Structures are given as structure tokens and as C-alpha cells.
N, C-alpha and C positions, 0 to 999 in steps of 0.2 A: 628561632627557626625547626623545630620538630613538626610545631603547631603547625606549619604552612604544609609541609607535608601532606597527610591528611585531608587539607579541602584542595590543592592541588589534585591528590588523588579524584577526588572525587567530579574534578570541574574536567576532568579527561574523561569519565564517568560517562559522562551528562549531554560534553558533547563527545563521543565514542555512538553513546545512544542516537542522540537527534540523528547522526551523518546515517545514523540506522532507520531509525525510522522515514524522514523525508526522502530514499532510497528508494526501502520496499513498498511502503504504504502508497496508498492511492487517495495524493494527497492537491490543495487548492496550487496555482502555479506556488501563489504567493507566500504560501503558506513555507512549501518545498523551500523556497530561496534562502524562506528568513530563518531552517532549521539545519540549511545546505554551510548557509554563512556563519550561524553563531556554533556551527557545530565544526566550523572550522576553526573559528576565533580560538574555543574554546580548549581546540587539540592544539593550536601551535604555542596558545603561551603557556597552557599548564606543561603542558612538554616540555620548552626552552626549558623551564619556571627547574619543573624537577631533573634535567641538565648541567643545568648550573649548581643551586644544591647539591649533586651529585658530586662533580670536582672538588666544587670544595671539601665537601668531605673527604678527598681523598687521597686531596693535600694535606692537609688538617689546618684547616685555617677557617 
């Protein structure tokens, strides 16, 4: 389980950076939407996974 945490943190960082790039840079419309969708999916999945790992660690299981 400990090996998943750095990977999930990396996915969270990549998702956040793709959201920042899509919202701040002047990009073509299709690339902007691809970055937005990719960023949201990466952020949601990695944040939920990190929350589940945190709950499991807190419970001690």
C-alpha cells in the first residue's frame, strides 16, 4: 500500500498541472477540453484513492 501513495500523489500533481495549463494557456479548443477532462479524472480518482488509503490507515487495518 505504501508504494501506491507516491504514484497517486504524482497523478494528483499531473492532474492539477493539466487543469492549470488548460485554463491559463491559449490552446486550441480540442486540446483544452482534453486537458480539462484528463485533469478532472486524474484529480478525482487520485484524491478518492488517497482518502481511502488514509481511512484504512486511521482505522489500523
